[in-house]
C-alpha positions in Angstrom: -85.9 -74.2 2.2 -85.4 -70.4 2.1 -81.9 -69.1 1.1 -80.4 -65.9 2.3 -77.1 -64.1 1.7 -74.6 -64.0 4.5 -71.1 -63.0 5.2 -68.6 -65.6 6.4 -65.3 -65.4 8.2 -62.7 -66.8 5.7 -63.4 -70.4 5.0 -65.3 -71.0 8.2 -68.8 -72.4 7.7 -69.9 -71.7 11.3 -69.3 -68.0 11.6 -72.0 -66.6 9.3 -73.7 -63.2 9.5 -76.9 -62.4 7.5 -76.3 -59.6 5.1 -79.3 -57.6 6.2 -78.1 -57.5 9.8 -74.4 -56.9 9.1 -72.8 -53.5 9.7 -69.5 -52.1 8.5 -67.4 -50.7 11.4 -63.8 -49.8 12.2 -61.8 -52.5 14.0 -58.2 -52.9 15.0 -56.1 -56.0 14.2 -52.9 -56.6 16.2 -50.1 -57.2 13.7 -48.3 -59.5 16.3 -51.1 -61.7 17.6 -53.8 -61.3 14.9 -56.5 -60.5 17.5 -59.2 -58.1 16.4 -60.6 -55.4 18.7 -63.8 -53.4 18.1 -62.7 -50.5 20.4 -59.5 -48.5 20.3 -59.2 -48.5 24.1 -59.2 -52.3 24.3 -56.7 -52.5 21.4 -54.3 -50.0 23.2 -54.6 -52.0 26.4 -53.7 -55.1 24.5 -50.6 -53.5 23.0 -49.5 -52.2 26.4 -49.8 -55.7 28.0 -48.1 -57.3 25.0 -45.2 -54.8 25.3 -44.8 -55.4 29.0 -44.8 -59.2 28.4 -42.1 -58.8 25.8 -40.0 -56.5 28.0 -40.3 -59.0 30.8 -39.2 -61.9 28.6 -36.3 -59.9 27.2 -35.2 -58.9 30.7 -35.5 -62.5 31.9 -33.6 -63.8 28.8 -30.8 -61.2 29.5 -30.5 -62.4 33.1 -30.4 -66.0 32.0 -27.7 -65.2 29.4 -25.6 -63.4 31.9 -25.6 -66.4 34.2 -24.9 -68.8 31.3 -21.9 -66.8 30.2 -20.6 -66.9 33.7 -21.0 -70.7 33.8 -19.4 -71.3 30.4 -16.5 -68.9 31.3 -15.2 -71.2 34.1 -11.4 -71.8 33.7 -11.2 -75.5 34.8 -13.4 -78.6 34.9 -13.0 -78.5 38.7 -14.6 -75.0 38.7 -17.4 -76.3 36.3 -18.3 -79.1 38.7 -18.4 -76.8 41.7 -20.4 -74.2 39.8 -23.0 -76.8 38.9 -23.4 -78.0 42.4 -23.6 -74.4 43.8 -26.2 -73.2 41.2 -28.9 -75.9 40.9 -31.5 -73.2 40.3 -29.9 -72.4 37.0 -30.3 -76.0 35.8 -33.9 -76.0 37.2 -34.5 -73.1 34.8 -33.0 -75.1 31.9 -35.4 -78.0 32.8 -38.3 -75.5 32.8 -37.4 -74.5 29.3 -37.6 -78.1 28.2 -40.6 -80.3 27.6 -40.6 -82.2 30.8 -41.5 -79.7 33.4 -45.2 -79.4 34.1 -46.9 -77.2 36.7 -43.8 -76.5 38.8 -44.2 -74.8 42.1 -42.1 -71.8 43.1 -40.4 -73.7 45.9 -39.3 -76.5 43.5 -36.6 -74.2 42.2 -35.1 -73.8 45.7 -35.2 -77.5 46.5 -33.2 -79.1 43.7 -30.0 -80.9 44.6 -27.3 -81.8 42.0 -24.1 -83.7 42.7 -21.6 -84.7 40.1 -20.2 -88.1 41.0 -18.1 -88.8 37.9 -16.7 -86.9 34.9 -14.2 -88.3 32.4 -13.2 -86.1 29.4 -10.6 -86.3 26.6 -10.1 -83.5 24.2 -10.4 -84.2 20.4 -9.9 -82.0 17.4 -12.8 -83.9 15.8 -15.6 -84.2 18.4 -18.7 -85.6 16.8 -21.5 -83.2 15.8 -23.9 -86.0 14.7 -26.3 -85.4 17.6 -25.1 -82.1 19.0 -23.1 -79.1 18.0 -21.6 -75.8 19.4 -24.1 -73.1 20.2 -23.4 -71.3 16.9 -22.6 -74.5 14.9 -24.6 -77.1 13.0 -25.2 -80.8 13.4 -24.3 -83.1 10.6 -25.9 -86.6 10.9 -23.4 -89.1 9.6 -21.6 -86.4 7.7 -24.3 -86.4 5.0 -24.3 -82.7 4.5 -21.3 -81.7 2.5 -21.8 -78.0 3.3 -21.6 -78.5 7.0 -18.6 -79.4 9.2 -18.4 -83.1 10.2 -16.9 -82.3 13.6 -15.8 -79.6 15.9 -12.9 -79.4 18.4 -14.1 -80.3 21.9 -14.2 -82.8 24.8 -15.8 -86.2 24.8 -16.4 -88.6 27.6 -18.9 -89.6 30.3 -20.8 -87.8 33.1 -22.6 -89.3 36.1 -24.6 -87.2 38.6 -27.3 -87.3 41.1 -30.3 -85.0 41.0 -32.9 -85.0 43.7 -36.0 -82.9 44.3 -36.9 -82.1 47.9 -40.2 -81.1 49.4 -40.4 -77.8 51.4 -40.3 -79.9 54.6 -36.9 -81.4 53.6 -38.2 -84.9 52.7 -36.9 -86.5 49.5 -39.5 -86.9 46.7 -39.9 -90.4 45.4 -40.2 -89.1 41.8 -38.6 -86.1 40.1 -40.6 -83.7 37.8 -37.7 -83.6 35.3 -35.5 -85.8 33.1 -31.8 -85.8 34.0 -30.5 -84.8 30.5 -32.9 -81.9 30.3 -31.2 -80.2 33.3 -28.2 -79.5 30.9 -30.2 -78.6 27.8 -28.5 -75.7 26.0 -25.9 -75.3 28.8 -22.9 -76.4 26.7 -23.0 -79.9 28.3 -24.4 -82.0 25.5 -25.6 -85.4 26.8 -25.8 -88.4 24.5 -26.8 -92.0 25.1 -27.6 -93.0 28.7 -30.3 -92.4 31.2 -31.5 -92.9 34.8 -29.8 -95.2 37.3 -30.6 -96.2 40.8 -31.2 -93.7 43.7 -31.7 -90.6 41.6 -28.5 -91.2 39.6 -28.0 -90.5 35.9 -25.2 -91.4 33.5 -24.7 -90.2 29.9 -22.1 -89.9 27.2 -21.2 -86.3 27.0 -19.7 -83.8 24.5 -18.5 -80.3 25.3 -17.3 -78.2 22.4 -14.5 -75.7 22.7 -16.6 -72.8 21.2 -19.0 -73.1 24.1 -16.3 -73.0 26.8 -14.1 -70.0 26.1 -12.5 -70.0 29.6 -11.2 -73.5 29.4 -10.3 -73.2 25.7 -8.2 -70.1 26.4 -6.4 -71.9 29.3 -5.6 -74.9 27.1 -4.2 -72.6 24.4 -1.9 -71.1 27.0 -0.7 -74.5 28.0 -0.1 -75.3 24.3 2.0 -72.2 24.0 4.0 -73.0 27.1 4.7 -76.5 25.8 6.0 -75.1 22.6 8.2 -72.5 24.3 9.7 -75.2 26.5 10.6 -77.1 23.4 8.8 -80.2 24.4 8.3 -82.6 21.5 5.5 -84.5 23.2 2.2 -82.6 22.6 0.2 -81.4 25.6 -2.4 -84.1 26.5 -5.8 -82.6 27.3 -7.6 -85.0 29.7 -9.6 -84.8 32.9 -11.0 -87.4 35.3 -13.1 -86.8 38.4 -14.4 -89.6 40.7 -16.2 -87.4 43.3 -13.1 -86.1 45.0 -11.2 -83.1 43.8 -8.0 -84.2 45.7 -7.7 -87.3 43.6 -9.0 -85.8 40.3 -6.5 -86.0 37.4 -6.8 -82.6 35.9 -4.3 -81.8 33.2 -6.0 -78.6 32.2 -5.1 -76.4 35.1 -2.2 -73.9 34.8 
């Protein structure tokens, strides 16, 4: 069996080039993608496309962050509920960023319906960060990490909602292309244990940290100040309960 000398690409045993036919030439390697181009023109075109893609992603991320800041800046939980129901496309985008969306159609974004049917919240100075944490915080499973906070101030309770996907002709789809909890992924609404219920309904334990909701946090701090100025010995009780009707909602957060 004759043996020859050959060049190989790294550790690969499949990409071999006989030494007598190999030629040394100039090539261009992209430092961001690692792709190699034999012509400068194709390399420059690759860099141009890559730059445009990154500019588009940055612009899209900037638009997303602007809307998220608006959402997290709501002043009351009533406002939060109404914002959710009026902006289902924002939560569709959150679902898109998650693992559950597959091959979505453009019209899917315009045909999502979300209805909050129940929300109960009680503020705590020690909301658990075992499974979730503020956007700039850290989780601490069972308090095992001594260098990480074991809790953060925030709201804990339960959320129930309906999420339906409609077809372009207005008919209700029997199955949805998303999971209920993924609609709120990275929105500041941290869902815990729970899952799907009947008729497109979902129910979860929920935690919302003060740091992610500056509008409501500022409003509560004003209420605390007013309570102190009035000389009330009983501390201000931060709680909220909504049963699908704003007129009967018990909202102790609104000034």
